[in-house]
N, C-alpha and C positions, 0 to 999 in steps of 0.2 A: 494400616494408613501409614503412607508413606513418609521416612524422615527428610523433612526440609532440609536436611546439613550433607544428604547424600547426593550424587551426582550421576548423572545418565548420558549417555554419548549419542548423538543423533548424526547420522551420516544423509548427504544430499548429492545425488550425482546430479548433478545439474546439466543444463545443454553446452554452456561456456565455462562451468568450474565445478570442483567438487569441494562441498564445503563441507567441515565438522564443526560440532559444538558440543562442547563439555558443560553441562547446565543441572544446578540442584533443583531440586524439587521445589524449592520456593521462587524459581525463574533466574536466580543469580546466573549469570554465563560467566564461567570460571575459564574457560579456554577455546579458544575457536583457530580454525584452521582454513586456507582456501586456496586452491591449486587450479591453475587454468586446464581446460583440455579442449581439442580443436577437433573438430570435423572436416569432411569432404563434402560440399554442396555444387551441384551442378544439374539447375533446373528442378526437375520433381526430385531428384536423388538427394537423399541426405545420409550419410553413414558416420560412423564411429568405429575406430579402433577397441574393442573392449581390455587389450592389455592395457589401454592409457590409462581407464577407468580406477585398474587396480594400482599402478603406478601413482596415480594421484590422491586414491584412497589412503595409501599408506603414507605420502607427504602429509596431507592433510591432518590425518589422525597425528602424526608426532607433532603434529605444530598445536594440536589441541590440547595436548596433554603434556607441553613440554615446561609449563609452570609450575615450582616448585616449591611448596609441597603440593604437585596437583593431586587432588581425590582420584580413587581407585573409583572407575565408572562401575556401578552396579551391575548395567547390563547397555547394551546397544542394538540400533534399528536402523534400515537403510531404505531410502526411497528410491525414486526412479522415475526418468519421464515415462508418460503413461503411453504405451502404446510399441515402444521401443522394445525388440524382438530381435533375437539371433539364434541361430542352431548351433548347439554342443555335439559331442559325443559322449558315449555312455561315460567317461571319465569326468564330463562336465567341462573339457577344454572347447573351445570358440572355434568354429570350423569356418571362419569367417568372420568379416566384420557387421555389426549390429546395423539393421536399419534402422532411423530413429523414430522417433512421435510423429514427424510430420512427411516421413517418405511416400511419397505421392506415385510408385512403380506399380502398387499393386490394384491399379483399378479394377483391372478386368475378373482378377481373382475375387475382389469384394462384390460384383456386380453377381455373378456364378453363385455364391454365398447367399444373396439375398433373392436370389429367383429359387435357392432351394429351402427358403422360408428363414434363414438366419437374418438376423436385424443388425447388420455391420456397416462401419464404414469406410471409407476407400483407405485412409490413414490408419485405422484398425489395426491390432499386433496380428491377428488371425489371418486376412489375406496377404500380408506381408512376407509370414512365416509359411504360407501355399507358395507363394513365389521365391522365396532363398530356396524351397525344395525344389522345386523345377528349374532353378539355376544352377545348384549346387550338390543337388542330391541330398537325400533323408537327413535328417539330424532328430536330436530331441531341442523341443520347442522351449525354448529360457527367455524369460523377462531380464532387462537390465540387472536389479538387483541380487538377481542369482547367481549371477558370476561373482560378483564380492562375498554375499555371504556363502558360497560353497569355499572361495579360497579363506573365510576365515575358519571356518572349521573343517577342513581340509578335505571334504568329501560333498559331493552332489544332495542338495537338499531341497524340499517341496518349496513351491512357489506360494505365494498370499494372493488370495482371491480378489486382493483390490487390482493387482497388476494382470491376473489371469482373466477379469471383466472383460477387456478390450481384444481378450482368446476367444471371447464366447463361452466363458464359463459360467452357468448358471449359478447366482449366487444365492435363491432362493432357495433353488434344488439341491445345493452344495455338491452339484454333480455336472462331469460335462455332458454335452450335449452329443449326438452322433454328427460329428461335423465331417461333412463330405471332403474326400482328400487327403484325410489327417488321419493315420492309425494310432491305435489307442495309445502304442508303446511310446508315438512321439510325444504324448500330451506329460506334465510334469505331476507328480501328487500336489494336490492344494490343499491349504489350512489357511484357517484364519489371521489375518493380522493379529498382531500378539501374542502366536503361536510360539516359544525357546525352540528354535530349529535344531540348537548346538552350543557349543562353548567355543571359544576361540583357540586355536589349535599352536602347539609352539611354534611353529613355522610362521603363522602369519604375526601371530606376538612378535618374532624376531624383526619382521616386516615393518610392522605398524607402529609397535611401542604399546599397543594395547594388552593387557596384562591376558596372558594364558588362564582358560576356564573361565572368561569374561561371558555370559551367556549372549548367544545371538539370535536376537526376537525379529519374525517376520516381520517387517513392515509393510507400507502402504505406497499408492503413487504419489507423485510430488503435490499433485492438486488435492490430495487428501492429507497430506503432511504438512500443507500449508494452513487446511482447514484447523487442524488441529492444534497449531500454532498461534490461529487466532480466537481460539475458545470458542468457536461456534459450532457446537456438537448438541444443544439442548433444541429441541423442536422448535420450530419456525427460524431460526437464526440462520445467517449465511454468510459466506466470505467470499468476494469478490478479488480476484490474483489478477492482477494488470501487470504483466512484463510482456514480452514481444507478442503475446496474444492474451487473449481474455479468458478465465475460466471463474464459472461461478460455484460454489458449492454449497448444500444446504443440510441440515438434519429434520428428518421426519420419522413419525411413527411407522408410517406402511411405504410402501415403496409409492413414486411418483410415477403414474402410468401414462407411458406416452408410445402410441404405437407406430411413431415413425423413427424412433430410435434415436431421435435428436438428444435426449433427457435419458440419463442413464442413471442406474442405482447401484452406488458402492452399499458394502457391509461393513459397520461397525465393529470390533472385536465382543463389543456387546450383545450384538443382533440389530441394535437401533439401524435404520436406513438413511442413506446419504446422497441424494439424488444432486444430479447435476450437470452443465454441459460445457464443453470447452467452443469459443469463438474463433474465427481464423481474423479477428481486426483485433488492434493492439498496436504498443508503443513501436513495433517493429518499424511500421509505418513510416515513421519521424526520421529513423536512422537511413533509412532507405532514400524517402525525400531528400533529404537536410543532413547529409554524414558527415558534416564538417561544421555543425552548427552549436553554438553554447543553449544548451535547454534554458538556463535560468535566463539568459537576454530574449531569446526568443518567446519566453513565458509573460515577461514585462512587456513587452509590444504589445502581444496578443491578447494582453488585458483592456486595451483600445475597443477591441472586434466582439462586444458581447449583444446579439448573436454574431456568428461573421458572416460575411457577404458571401458564401458558398457551404451548401450541405455536403459532408462527406459521409460517404460509405468507405471506411479505409481498412479494406482488407488489407493483410501483410502477404498473403500468397493465394492465387485464384482459388475459386470453392468454398463455401459456407458450413460451419457443420454445425452451428446453435447459433440463434434461436431458430433456425430453419434449416435443412438439409436441403444444398444447391449447389451440387459441383461445378456448376457452370457459371456461378458467379464470379461477377470481375468487380474490382474497384468503381466507385461512381464520385463523381464532381458535380454536384449541380453547381451551376452557377460561376461567374469568374471571381475570384478572388481579387482583393484590390493591391494586397502585395503579398511578399512571404509571410510576414507577420498576421495576414489576414488568413493566407493557406494556412500557417501553422494551427492558428485559433479553430480552423473549420474541421483539422486533423484532430485536434484533442476533444471538441466540440462531437466530433461523428461517433469515437468509442464512446463515450458518455451516453450518447444515443441509442447503440445498440447495446448496450449495457442497461437502458431502459426498457428497450425491447425485451431483453432477454426474462429480465422479471416480470415483464407482462404475459410473455409466454409461458412462465412456472405459475401466475396467479390463473392462467387460462387452464390450465391443467389441472388446478386445484392443490397446486402446492402449497402448504402453510408460509407465510413472509410476514408474521407478526414477531417475531424475534428482532433482535440486534443486528445489524448490518455492519461487518467490517470489511476497509480493504488493508490488502498485503499486495506485496506485489513491487517491484523495480521503480514503477509508477510514482509511488507515493513519497518518493525521495524531492517530488516537486509539487510544493505545499498550493501552488496554483493550480494544480490538474486537479487535484485531491479537492480543492473547494469546488471547481468548477462541476466535478463529476457529481458532487453532493449537491448542488444548485440545481442539476440536470434529472438526478432522482428526486427529489426533495425529499429525503427522509436524513433524519440525523446517522452520522455514519462512524464509528468505532478504528481507533489506531493503533495495532500491538505495539509493542516497545521493541519486540524481538521478533518480527512476523516471517521469520524461517523456516522453509522444509524441516532442516535438521532439526528444530526446535522440537515439532511436534513430533520426529522420530523419537527424541528423547523423552518426551513425555508418554510415547508410546512404550518402551523399553522401560518407563518407573512402572507403569500400569501393570505390564507383564510380568516384572519381579518381584513388585510387592501386592499384587491382587487388589489394588484401591480402584474405585472406579475410575473409569478413563475421563469421567465429567467433572469429580472432583480434582482429578490431578493436573485438568489442565484452569480448573478453577486459580489454582494454587501457583501454578507454573506461567501462567500468561499473563504478563502486564500489560493494562490499556493506558500510553501514555497519553492521549487526547480524545477527546468526541468532536466531530467537527458536524456544524448545523447548518441547513439551506438557508440561502439568503434570496435568490431572483428566479426561481424554476418557472414563471409564468413566461419569460422571455423566450423559454425553451421549447413552448408549446408550438408554435409555426414551424419550425424546424423538424423538429419530432413528427408532425405531420407530413410534412412535405417529403420527409427518409420514407412512412412506412406506404405514402402513395407511388412512390419510384420502386422501392421494394415488390410490391404487389402487382404495380404492371409490369414488372418483367417476368413474372410469374414464380418468382423466388418464395416471395412472403405468402403463405396463404393465407386466401380473404378472409375466412372466418379468426384467423390470428390479428389482422391487420383490424378487424373489426372491433375486436375484443380491446385491443391496444388503444382504438381511437375513444372507445368509450371512457376507457379509464383515465385518458386524458382530458375528456370533456367533465368529468365528473370530479376528478380529485387527481390534477398536477403532480405525477410523479409518487402519488402515495401506495399504499399497500393495500 
């Protein structure tokens, strides 16, 4: 059993910043650090410099450990953005920039892989690795956290199966499939999350302030890390992460089968399954449409429009990944908003309606949904939007006190170092600060049905899925 007084370090390589948290076994945050990172966006192109990740990790770790006396971390783990990939040489040095999770330049490679029988999406890591190889020559396929764990240990290390999933790693067989166009020697060794990869080497200790000899543990994707931080690890529990885009992750005894590849299954360190999917709707649409808005003020004005005068399908960027796959999908606005506040309301509600459709699709696939639902992500900073989403879904929602992927990685590090079951670790480490209850679910039934009609009529949402969602709306608005 883990000592509640011992501390564990979690590092999150986010899109906009690197975050480090030093957390004790009872969930007390002893120290934190955050350092911004930047990238290059140009149309479907989205790159970052891997060297910037390491510089930010060094600074963030020093911030998290600067408290005196700071507990010595018992172990650390690192998470990164799912689908971010780069090529490295044999020594583990990056051969160029990393293609980020939403870089869309590998659509042709993804289509060829699907034709060869692999269920991949356009922005997954495998097609992007093929694109990189064609543009820059061959190299070792490397995921975002591997760059950092290699620098921490002083040598190239295996990748974890969570990040390897979108490189087409078979998490059930725990083996690489025959990947067309990718030689076996280009693929990394893979281990389960929670495997000890090595120890912090002296050079890394000097750079980061993390004591030499600290165990370095194989991590998970940021979505899975957020799930750990939400405590949603027992069967039927789900975590909805709403930031720039929307990600849902749950826990199940068996994989949730989906022939379209829209829902995929990560594997937890103990072998249980973590099904989920990532949508292209999210809060990013607000900053794109209202770059200078005061969100709190807009929320107050939007409260007068329930439901909004228009129904929005608020894609952040073209193409949808979940709850259906439609590369050709575009944002929709059905109706004319009466004002900016009405449009703001439509965008907030539109995300909630798609979130509801995600849960309906999971129900359609037979996923267990009878456990608690938690909300994490930057959108939870808005009490209004949190209540609105709860109303649309029609079920209670839990809000963790520290809903950060870095805390999830601290929990994983504790599990790996102590052998304590991960569910027991998160039961102790994750603190729930509030539970929100639904109020006005019925008023969102008509907008939901209108959205279903629009998505189906455009050929994006399959008819059987739309029918299933309509049936659930008629039987039990938003219920599970």
